C-alpha positions in Angstrom: 137.1 -20.8 39.9 135.5 -17.6 39.3 134.5 -16.2 35.7 134.8 -12.8 36.3 132.8 -10.3 34.0 132.6 -6.5 33.4 129.5 -4.9 32.4 128.9 -1.7 29.7 125.1 0.0 29.8 124.6 3.8 30.2 121.1 2.3 31.8 121.6 2.1 35.4 118.3 0.1 35.8 119.6 -2.7 33.9 122.6 -2.4 35.4 121.6 -3.0 38.4 119.7 -5.8 37.1 122.1 -7.5 36.0 124.4 -6.3 38.7 121.6 -8.4 41.0 121.4 -11.3 38.3 124.9 -11.9 38.0 125.7 -12.2 41.8 122.8 -14.7 42.3 125.4 -17.8 40.6 128.2 -19.0 42.2 130.4 -19.2 39.2 129.8 -15.2 38.6 131.9 -12.8 39.9 131.4 -8.9 38.4 133.6 -6.9 39.4 132.6 -3.7 37.2 130.6 -1.8 35.7 130.3 1.8 33.7 127.3 3.6 32.1 129.4 4.1 28.7 133.2 3.1 27.1 135.0 6.0 27.8 134.6 5.2 31.9 134.9 1.2 30.6 138.2 0.9 28.9 141.0 1.7 31.4 138.6 -0.5 34.4 138.9 -2.8 31.9 142.4 -2.7 30.9 143.1 -2.6 34.5 140.7 -5.7 35.9 141.4 -7.8 33.0 137.5 -9.1 33.1 137.8 -13.0 31.6 134.2 -11.5 29.6 132.7 -8.1 28.6 129.2 -7.7 28.5 128.3 -4.7 26.3 124.9 -2.1 25.2 125.4 -0.5 21.9 123.9 2.3 22.3 126.0 4.8 25.1 126.7 8.3 24.7 130.9 9.0 23.9 131.5 5.9 21.8 129.0 3.7 20.7 129.5 -0.5 21.6 130.6 -1.5 18.5 132.8 1.4 18.2 134.2 0.2 21.7 134.2 -3.4 20.6 136.7 -2.8 17.6 139.1 -0.9 19.6 139.3 -3.7 22.3 139.7 -6.5 19.4 142.4 -4.4 18.0 144.7 -3.6 21.3 143.3 -6.2 24.4 140.8 -8.8 22.3 138.2 -9.7 25.5 135.0 -12.9 24.7 132.6 -10.3 24.6 128.4 -10.4 24.4 126.6 -8.1 23.3 123.4 -7.0 24.8 121.1 -4.7 23.0 117.8 -3.3 22.0 119.6 -3.2 18.2 120.2 -6.6 18.1 116.8 -7.8 16.9 117.3 -11.4 14.8 118.0 -10.6 11.6 119.2 -7.2 12.1 122.3 -5.1 10.7 124.1 -3.9 14.3 123.9 -7.9 14.8 125.9 -8.9 12.7 128.3 -5.8 12.9 129.0 -6.7 16.3 129.7 -10.7 15.5 132.5 -8.7 12.5 133.7 -7.0 15.3 134.5 -9.9 17.1 131.6 -10.1 19.6 131.2 -14.1 21.2 127.0 -13.7 20.4 124.6 -11.6 20.5 121.7 -10.9 23.2 118.5 -9.4 21.8 116.9 -7.0 24.7 113.3 -5.1 24.4 112.7 -1.8 24.1 110.6 -2.6 27.1 110.1 -4.2 30.2 113.7 -4.1 30.4 114.4 -5.8 33.5 111.7 -8.6 33.6 113.3 -9.2 30.1 116.5 -9.7 32.2 115.0 -11.4 35.5 113.3 -14.0 33.0 115.9 -14.8 31.1 118.5 -15.3 33.6 119.0 -18.5 33.1 119.9 -18.4 28.9 122.4 -15.3 29.8 124.5 -16.7 32.3 124.8 -19.8 30.4 126.0 -17.3 27.3 128.1 -16.2 30.1 129.7 -19.4 30.8 130.0 -20.3 26.9 131.5 -16.9 26.4 134.4 -17.2 28.8 135.4 -20.2 26.8 136.4 -18.3 24.5 139.9 -17.3 23.0 138.8 -14.0 20.6 142.1 -12.8 17.9 143.1 -9.9 17.8 141.0 -8.3 14.6 143.3 -5.9 12.8 141.5 -3.8 10.4 143.4 -3.0 6.8 142.6 -0.4 4.8 142.8 -2.1 1.2 140.3 -1.7 -1.1 139.4 -5.6 -1.0 140.5 -9.0 -0.2 143.3 -10.6 -2.5 142.1 -13.9 -3.3 144.9 -17.1 -4.3 146.0 -18.2 -8.3 145.6 -14.3 -9.6 142.0 -13.5 -7.9 142.1 -9.6 -6.9 139.6 -10.0 -4.0 135.6 -9.0 -3.6 133.7 -8.9 -7.4 133.4 -5.5 -8.8 134.3 -3.5 -12.7 133.5 -5.2 -15.8 132.8 -8.6 -17.4 131.2 -12.0 -15.7 132.2 -11.2 -12.6 131.3 -8.0 -11.9 127.9 -6.4 -10.8 125.6 -7.2 -7.9 125.1 -10.3 -6.1 121.3 -11.5 -7.1 123.0 -10.5 -10.8 126.1 -12.6 -10.9 124.1 -16.1 -9.2 121.6 -15.2 -11.8 124.9 -15.4 -14.9 126.7 -18.0 -12.8 128.6 -19.7 -16.0 126.1 -18.7 -18.7 128.9 -15.4 -20.3 130.7 -15.6 -23.8 134.0 -15.8 -24.9 136.5 -18.7 -24.4 137.0 -18.1 -20.6 133.4 -18.7 -19.9 133.2 -21.7 -22.2 136.8 -22.6 -20.2 135.2 -22.5 -16.8 132.0 -23.9 -17.8 133.6 -26.8 -18.7 135.6 -27.1 -16.0 132.7 -26.8 -13.8 131.0 -29.9 -15.4 134.0 -32.1 -15.9 135.3 -31.3 -12.1 133.0 -31.1 -9.4 134.6 -31.4 -6.1 132.3 -29.9 -3.0 133.5 -28.8 -0.5 132.0 -28.7 3.6 132.1 -26.4 6.0 131.0 -26.4 9.3 131.5 -24.0 12.7 130.1 -22.0 15.6 130.9 -20.0 18.0 133.5 -17.4 15.9 132.5 -19.0 12.7 131.7 -15.9 11.1 135.0 -13.6 11.0 136.3 -18.0 10.3 134.3 -18.2 7.3 135.3 -14.3 6.1 139.0 -15.1 6.2 138.3 -18.1 4.4 135.8 -17.4 2.0 137.5 -14.2 1.2 141.0 -15.9 -0.2 138.9 -17.8 -2.6 139.7 -16.6 -6.8 136.0 -16.3 -8.6 136.7 -20.2 -10.1 136.7 -21.3 -6.9 135.3 -25.2 -6.1 131.3 -24.9 -5.1 130.9 -24.3 -0.7 128.5 -25.7 1.2 128.4 -23.4 4.6 127.0 -24.6 8.1 127.3 -21.8 10.6 125.4 -22.0 13.5 123.1 -18.6 12.8 119.4 -17.8 14.0 116.6 -17.2 11.4 116.9 -14.0 9.5 120.8 -13.8 10.7 122.2 -15.8 7.3 120.5 -14.6 4.0 121.6 -11.2 5.7 125.2 -12.4 6.4 125.7 -14.0 3.0 124.5 -10.5 1.6 127.6 -9.0 3.4 130.0 -11.4 2.5 129.5 -11.6 -1.0 130.3 -7.8 -1.0 133.6 -8.7 0.0 134.3 -12.0 -1.8 135.2 -12.6 -5.3 133.0 -15.7 -5.0 129.0 -15.5 -5.0 128.3 -15.8 -1.2 123.6 -16.5 -1.2 121.7 -17.8 1.2 121.1 -21.5 0.8 117.8 -22.6 -1.0 116.4 -26.0 -1.6 117.8 -27.8 -5.1 120.0 -25.0 -5.3 123.4 -26.4 -7.1 126.8 -26.3 -5.5 128.4 -25.4 -8.2 131.8 -23.2 -8.9 131.8 -20.1 -8.3 129.6 -19.9 -5.6 128.7 -20.8 -1.6 125.8 -21.7 -0.1 124.9 -20.7 3.8 122.2 -22.9 4.9 119.1 -21.1 6.7 119.4 -20.0 9.6 116.2 -22.3 11.7 116.3 -25.0 8.4 118.5 -28.2 8.0 121.2 -28.3 4.9 121.9 -31.3 3.5 123.4 -32.7 -0.6 122.1 -34.9 -2.5 123.6 -35.9 -5.3 122.0 -36.3 -9.2 122.8 -36.5 -12.8 126.9 -35.8 -12.3 126.1 -32.5 -10.0 125.6 -31.7 -6.6 122.3 -29.9 -4.7 121.4 -29.2 -1.8 117.8 -30.2 -0.4 117.1 -27.0 2.6 114.1 -28.4 4.9 112.3 -28.0 8.7 113.1 -30.2 11.1 114.1 -30.9 15.0 117.7 -29.8 16.6 120.4 -32.2 15.7 122.8 -31.4 18.4 120.8 -28.5 20.0 121.2 -27.0 16.7 119.0 -25.8 13.3 120.3 -25.9 11.3 123.4 -28.8 12.5 126.4 -29.3 11.2 126.4 -33.1 11.1 123.3 -33.4 9.3 125.7 -31.0 6.2 128.5 -33.6 6.9 127.0 -37.2 7.1 124.9 -36.1 3.8 127.8 -35.4 2.4 129.3 -38.7 3.0 126.8 -40.7 1.3 126.7 -38.9 -1.9 129.9 -37.5 -2.5 132.8 -39.9 -0.4 136.4 -39.1 -1.8 135.2 -36.1 -4.2 134.5 -34.3 -1.0 136.7 -32.0 1.4 134.6 -31.3 4.8 136.3 -29.0 6.8 135.5 -28.5 11.1 136.5 -24.8 11.6 136.1 -23.1 15.6 132.3 -23.3 17.9 131.3 -24.5 20.8 129.9 -28.4 21.8 130.4 -31.5 19.5 128.5 -30.7 15.9 130.4 -32.1 13.2 132.1 -34.5 14.9 130.2 -37.2 14.1 129.6 -35.7 10.9 133.0 -35.3 9.7 133.7 -38.4 10.7 131.7 -40.2 8.3 133.4 -38.4 6.0 136.8 -40.0 6.3 135.5 -43.1 6.1 133.7 -42.4 3.5 137.0 -41.6 1.6 136.6 -38.1 2.4 139.7 -35.5 2.9 139.2 -34.3 6.3 140.6 -30.7 8.3 139.9 -29.7 11.6 141.2 -26.1 12.5 143.9 -26.2 14.8 143.5 -25.2 18.5 145.1 -22.0 18.3 144.1 -20.1 15.6 139.7 -21.2 17.1 137.9 -18.9 18.9 136.8 -22.0 20.6 138.1 -25.6 20.1 135.6 -27.3 21.2 133.8 -28.8 17.5 137.1 -29.2 16.2 138.3 -30.8 19.1 136.1 -33.3 19.3 136.5 -34.5 15.7 140.3 -34.9 16.2 139.2 -37.2 19.1 137.6 -39.6 17.6 139.8 -39.4 14.4 137.7 -37.6 12.0 140.4 -35.2 10.5 143.1 -35.7 8.3 145.4 -32.6 9.1 145.1 -30.2 11.5 145.4 -26.7 9.9 145.4 -23.7 11.1 143.0 -21.2 9.8 145.1 -18.7 7.9 145.8 -21.8 6.1 142.8 -23.4 4.9 142.1 -21.6 1.8 145.4 -22.5 0.2 144.1 -26.1 1.6 140.8 -25.8 -0.1 142.3 -24.7 -3.3 145.1 -27.7 -2.9 142.2 -29.7 -2.8 141.4 -28.6 -5.8 143.9 -28.5 -8.4 144.5 -32.0 -7.3 141.8 -33.4 -9.4 
């Protein structure tokens, strides 16, 4: 069975190069191409390709606007291939947030040579994307997400919960008054760390989970497969959407209430315990399961130092990274959850964890936030 692919790119040179490249693989069938979304939309509706290869800069309608439109009406696995998606660019994160399965950066010069040299990697990406099942993304005009337990979405306004991400992080637990004192006592007496691992489709899944968290949610450590320089910008974006503080992890950061730490792209993150508190160690190292950061590295360290005090969650993603680490957490007495197949973009990572018997529960994405808060309330 071939993977039916449609290309949308305003460059005739790129379209021709892609046509030549894709036709050389027996598992891929190029069913059509168009120079802009306005011409592509009716053809895509008729042809129903398995994968869309999409540029961003195009006349009439840009690729990200088109992707958002598609994801609201007829979701299709989409790989963005654009000169705007160089590592760490805002456009790349916008594409992932809009529902892209993967992002490939192409240079402004030497495009034809680049496509020929990157043929193997691009074809591998398209084949991987074909396994994805993107969900319909409904855009809301609400001012902000609504957290559980009375939280009212993103931080803002007066008081300790307001202000920018860095100011909030620096002042965590330093507010005045009985509420701040109570929160500080809670942070010291109940320290139940949460570990979340994800890959393909995880940028949207993590956003959905974190925007459900109230400002005093338990501390969360996250490994999302992303390249260097993407994670800081991704964390900053989430920080503006969430009631909790979200930031890229730094070596020695404490896992504390109201904070989510995202492992930096290109560096592993593991958890350590000292004096009753949990900290992260961020370090360079070879890929594990082909990834750096790797979910297994974090999960296994959490099993070693937190045991039954921890909650491990494996979300949508391709491959098997995190499956053995979640099993280690399960065997250490931690509570473990795998996202269910119906709500995954790619069921690979959760499926492998479930096959190993690593998951206590299999839960839909829209229920994972409430599961975290339920775990926290059990004390």
